[in-house]
Each structure stands twice: as C-alpha cells, then as structure tokens.
MARBALO-839985 format. One line per field, with one value per residue: residue number from 1; residue in three letters; x, y, z of N, C-alpha, C, CB in turn. Coordinates in steps of 0.001 Angstrom, whole numbers. Each point is the difference from the previous one (the first is absolute). Glycine has a CB too. Layout:
lummar	NUM; ...
paza	ala; ...
nu	X; ...
nv	Y; ...
nw	Z; ...
cau	X; ...
cav	Y; ...
caw	Z; ...
cu	X; ...
cv	Y; ...
cw	Z; ...
cbu	X; ...
cbv	Y; ...
cbw	Z; ...
***
This chain:
lummar	1; 2; 3; 4; 5; 6; 7; 8; 9; 10; 11; 12; 13; 14; 15; 16; 17; 18; 19; 20; 21; 22; 23; 24; 25; 26; 27; 28; 29; 30; 31; 32; 33; 34; 35; 36; 37; 38; 39; 40; 41; 42; 43; 44; 45; 46; 47; 48; 49; 50; 51; 52; 53; 54; 55; 56; 57; 58; 59; 60; 61; 62; 63; 64; 65; 66; 67; 68; 69; 70; 71; 72; 73; 74; 75; 76; 77; 78; 79; 80; 81; 82; 83; 84; 85; 86; 87; 88; 89; 90; 91; 92; 93; 94; 95; 96; 97; 98; 99
paza	asp; ser; glu; asp; met; val; glu; leu; asp; asp; cys; gly; ala; leu; asp; phe; arg; gln; asp; asn; leu; val; asp; tyr; cys; ala; ala; asp; phe; pro; lys; phe; met; glu; ile; met; arg; leu; tyr; thr; ile; ala; leu; glu; thr; thr; pro; asn; pro; asp; asp; val; phe; asp; glu; lys; gly; tyr; glu; arg; leu; glu; lys; ala; gly; thr; met; leu; arg; gln; gln; ile; glu; lys; ile; asp; ser; lys; ala; val; glu; asp; met; asn; gly; phe; trp; ser; thr; met; ile; glu; glu; phe; gly; ser; gly; met; trp
nu	558; 1312; -1499; 3352; 2413; 2631; -934; 2612; -1370; 842; 2065; -749; -563; -2438; -819; 1523; -3732; -928; -2763; 1183; 3270; -1071; -1089; 3157; 1594; -1610; -2628; 1174; 2134; -169; 7; 2046; 1792; 164; 1839; 1702; 1425; -357; 1827; 2704; 1487; 816; 2406; 1290; 367; -13; 3678; -642; 197; 3629; -1577; -3788; 1314; -2104; -1735; 452; -1523; -2015; -1388; -167; -2768; -2072; -307; -1260; -2698; -1524; 50; -1516; -2501; -299; 132; -1606; -1309; 1379; -181; -2500; -1382; 507; 4078; 79; -2802; 1715; 880; -85; -169; 3249; 342; 831; 2298; 1996; 1110; 1692; 2754; 546; 1098; 1549; 1453; -1084; 2309
nv	-1361; 1626; 65; -1550; 1558; 482; 1657; -439; 3484; -490; -1796; -2247; 756; -3808; 2778; -1110; 1810; -2604; 230; -1322; 851; -619; -3161; -1667; 848; -773; -933; 2702; 100; -970; -2388; 592; 556; -1750; -3074; 1730; 1013; -2464; 58; 1076; -1478; -1935; 2268; 2235; -2763; -2063; 1025; -868; -2631; -98; -1860; -1407; -699; 2562; -3564; 2952; 982; -2066; 774; 3298; -856; -801; 3269; 1973; -2388; 543; 2800; 2; -1955; 935; 2194; -1301; -1319; 3900; 372; -2725; -3603; 1027; 122; -3258; -135; -933; -1992; 2069; 3272; 2501; -733; -4002; 1283; 1636; -2876; -2759; 1849; 471; -3096; -575; 2471; 344; 2589
nw	280; -1671; 3573; 273; -2209; 1334; -1293; -794; 114; -2785; 1362; -478; 3143; 1095; 185; 4488; -459; -240; 2634; -1718; 1618; 2581; -16; 341; 2298; 2780; 828; -1796; -1738; 3282; -398; -2417; 1229; 2674; -1606; -1237; 3485; 390; -2787; 697; 2980; -1105; -1114; 2041; 2203; -2685; -798; -2535; 2968; -581; -1603; -1320; 2467; 1505; 1453; 1292; -1996; -593; 3742; -694; -1772; 1748; 2390; -2750; -687; 1811; 984; -2482; 1719; 2534; -1555; -1706; 2990; 35; -2597; -427; 2131; -3412; 466; 490; -266; -1978; 1071; -2049; 2253; -1630; 2821; -518; -2312; 2790; 1976; -2554; -962; 2980; 282; -2125; 474; -3263; 407
cau	-302; 1293; -195; 651; 818; 648; 327; 1345; -320; 520; 1378; -67; 554; -1309; -567; 27; -1072; -843; -347; -58; 1595; -201; -891; -57; 1064; -439; -1252; -51; 1427; 1094; 450; 1236; 1127; 223; 597; 1124; 1298; 493; 765; 1130; 682; 580; 864; 1002; 1030; 487; 736; -350; 646; 1234; 709; -518; 273; -79; -1648; -269; -670; -984; -828; -302; -395; -1233; -734; -621; -899; -991; -368; -906; -1303; -968; -108; -1143; -2187; -955; -421; -993; 96; -574; 1204; 619; -935; 1104; 1515; 724; -856; 1209; 811; 717; 568; 966; 638; 463; 1419; 571; 482; 1015; 779; -745; -457
cav	1452; 1341; 817; -439; 1157; 1358; 1351; 491; 1436; 86; -662; -1115; 298; 185; 1453; -689; 661; -963; -1279; -1599; -180; 401; -704; -935; 233; 470; 559; 1900; 555; 12; -1563; 512; 569; -66; -960; -200; 304; -1233; -630; 979; -353; -2053; -438; 638; -855; -1517; -615; -1481; -711; 102; -787; -1028; -1161; 831; -353; 1241; 696; -270; -256; 1534; 214; -943; 132; 1828; -415; -511; 1535; 1406; -609; 591; 1594; 709; -835; 1305; 1580; -130; -1569; -523; 247; -1749; -1377; -805; -608; 637; 1029; 639; 477; -1313; -306; 1082; -48; -1113; 446; 1024; -1227; -710; 969; 226; 1856
caw	-361; 45; 1377; 974; -314; -68; -1394; 547; -832; -1196; 570; 270; 1555; 317; 468; 1025; 188; -227; 1280; -120; 520; 1591; 168; -162; 667; 1188; -52; -339; -395; 997; 645; -768; 67; 1110; -217; -1040; 884; 967; -1226; -313; 1345; -88; -928; 315; 1490; 379; -815; -1051; 32; -629; -970; 362; 1242; 1436; 270; 827; -512; -708; 996; 202; -1312; 19; 1241; -733; -665; 745; 513; -1342; -15; 1017; 34; -1322; 284; 807; -680; -1326; -104; -1825; -788; -241; -301; -1237; 22; -1411; -468; -191; 911; 735; -1204; 265; 1623; -425; -538; 893; 763; -517; -420; -1273; -719
cu	944; -324; 1176; 1300; 640; 344; 695; -506; 982; 1499; 599; 284; -1655; -179; -904; -1519; -1157; -562; 250; 1643; 284; -906; 907; 820; -203; -1353; -418; 1117; 768; 578; 1085; 1601; 711; 816; 1203; 1446; 488; 916; 1628; 1086; 825; 1011; 1028; 667; -16; 653; -12; 963; 1500; 217; -1546; 203; -248; -1626; -824; -1065; -1170; -1303; -477; -1060; -1427; -939; -848; -1075; -1446; -444; -646; -1293; -941; -182; -875; -1053; -21; -364; -1128; 72; -313; 1343; 823; -486; 364; 1043; 493; -577; 1598; 739; 682; 1038; 1313; 645; 691; 1434; 756; 662; 650; 1218; 810; 147; 1525
cv	1385; 1242; -524; 186; 1166; 761; 253; 1657; -260; -445; -1439; -618; -698; 1387; -753; 866; -831; -769; -1184; -516; -35; -1193; -1197; -780; -11; 23; 1801; -107; -112; -798; -413; 441; -192; -1632; -40; 671; -765; -1026; 625; -124; -1160; 226; 517; -888; -1018; -130; -1192; -1231; -697; -739; -1100; -1360; 452; -556; 901; 940; -312; -326; 1432; 432; -162; 768; 1565; -275; 374; 887; 929; -676; 61; 1224; 443; -621; 1480; 958; -456; -1635; -267; 453; -1247; -1058; -830; -322; 747; 1466; 1516; 152; -1769; -259; 1038; -572; -1661; 423; 592; -1275; -1126; 610; 96; 1384; 374
cw	-25; 1217; 927; -783; 576; -1122; 33; -941; -954; 183; 166; 1478; 328; 960; 1779; 684; 61; 1647; -114; 219; 1422; 446; 400; 731; 1910; -155; -340; -23; 1463; 531; -910; 311; 1362; -162; -808; 484; 630; -1094; -430; 1785; 21; -674; 382; 1640; 80; -1121; -867; 948; -727; -940; 321; 1149; 1542; 229; 1031; -383; -801; 1383; 486; -1075; 346; 1218; -389; -1143; 620; 712; -1009; -75; 792; -53; -787; 300; 761; -428; -1053; -494; -2043; -734; 192; 94; -1183; -58; -1128; -306; 130; 955; 1007; -737; 830; 1494; -238; -1052; 898; 589; -206; -451; -1481; -318; -181
cbu	-1896; 314; -2784; -1728; -1122; 697; -1117; 2341; -772; -1712; -554; 388; 2173; -316; -642; 3147; 1060; 1413; -1549; -2323; 606; 70; -1857; -824; 654; 1895; -11; -1704; -819; -737; -2399; -2055; -914; -2191; -1961; -1941; -520; -2495; -2678; -2027; -1788; -2048; -1275; -1231; -234; -1750; 693; -112; -2259; 694; 3552; -207; 1908; 1885; 687; 2218; 1840; 1801; 1168; 2474; 2054; 1425; 2052; 2639; 1722; 718; 1966; 2068; 990; 473; 2027; 1328; -595; 794; 2649; 550; -1315; -3099; -40; 1345; -1895; -776; -291; 208; -3439; -824; -1811; -1866; -2282; -1476; -2280; -2733; -777; -1712; -1374; -1670; 8; -1635; -2571
cbv	-1106; -226; 222; -1572; -748; -812; 949; -2851; 1871; 1834; 1775; 217; 2851; -2730; 1643; -807; 1743; -246; 933; -6; 1189; 2854; 1147; 723; 1413; 1209; -2221; 1466; 1881; 1238; -897; 553; 1486; 1929; -612; 47; 1576; 50; -349; 2119; 949; -1690; -298; 2566; 1145; -1123; 1109; 1452; 369; 602; 506; 1122; -931; 2680; -2449; -170; 840; -981; -2308; 520; -799; -2585; -1556; 1415; -1697; -1875; -150; 869; -1050; -1413; 289; 349; -3721; -325; 1412; 2786; -612; 679; 2574; 603; 1204; 753; -2498; -2501; -1379; 885; 3110; -1099; -577; 2237; 1791; -1212; 321; 2399; 690; -1242; -71; -1757; 1165
cbw	876; -3040; -145; 1358; -1189; 1675; -342; 318; 1770; -751; 992; -2332; 316; -261; -3489; 125; -951; -2729; 478; -1955; -1892; -134; -1514; -1692; -2585; 549; 1672; 1076; -2135; 260; 888; -756; -1699; 1061; 463; -1944; 197; 1873; -908; -2226; 1024; -298; -1638; -1582; 1342; 1402; 1389; -3141; 779; 1635; 119; -2097; -1575; -350; -401; 439; 347; -2514; 579; 899; -1495; -797; 1908; 100; -788; -30; 1467; -2064; -849; 1286; 447; -2062; 885; 1375; 86; -944; 3389; -164; 251; 596; 908; -897; 917; -1163; 1247; -1412; -8; 868; -2540; -1424; 1888; 335; -1983; 418; 602; -462; 2457; 387; 1620
***
C-alpha cells in the first residue's frame, strides 16, 4: 500500500517530519528524540572491544545494550516491542559491537 511507504525528498533524503516514519520508531517525535539521545550517549561512552578476542569488552557492550533497552522501555515500551523493529535492531547491533 503506497500510504505506508516513506517518501523521499527531491535529494533522496528521508523526511523525518513525516508521522509514519516517527510512528515506526517511537510513539511520538519527542520520545524518538529522547531515545536517540540515550543511544548517542551509549555510543559515545561505551568503548568498543579491542578485538574479536576481547571477551570483557563484549560483556561490557552486552550489559550496556541491556541497560539501554531498559531505559528505552521506560520512555516508550512500544519502541522496542518488536524484536525486528528499528530500535531493537539498533540495540542488538550496539551490543555486538557493530558500530
């Protein structure tokens, strides 16, 4: 259905003002921005593992990912309700060091 599609502007960029895009990620735009702020802080303050053998580094990331999910659930539980949704995927990638 074309009503469910996200439209791109003339430059091929997503229009974040569209309600359907925000609705996909959070209950409303202020909640989306608060979740994005938390995610950005997590990225900036959690060191990535030194290498693939850095078990403590991956444990640290996993704990930080769990804490991030809990914080997001307090802001907007629907944002992480779908395990294949935007924020769940972002948290999973964060916890795996894929950033």
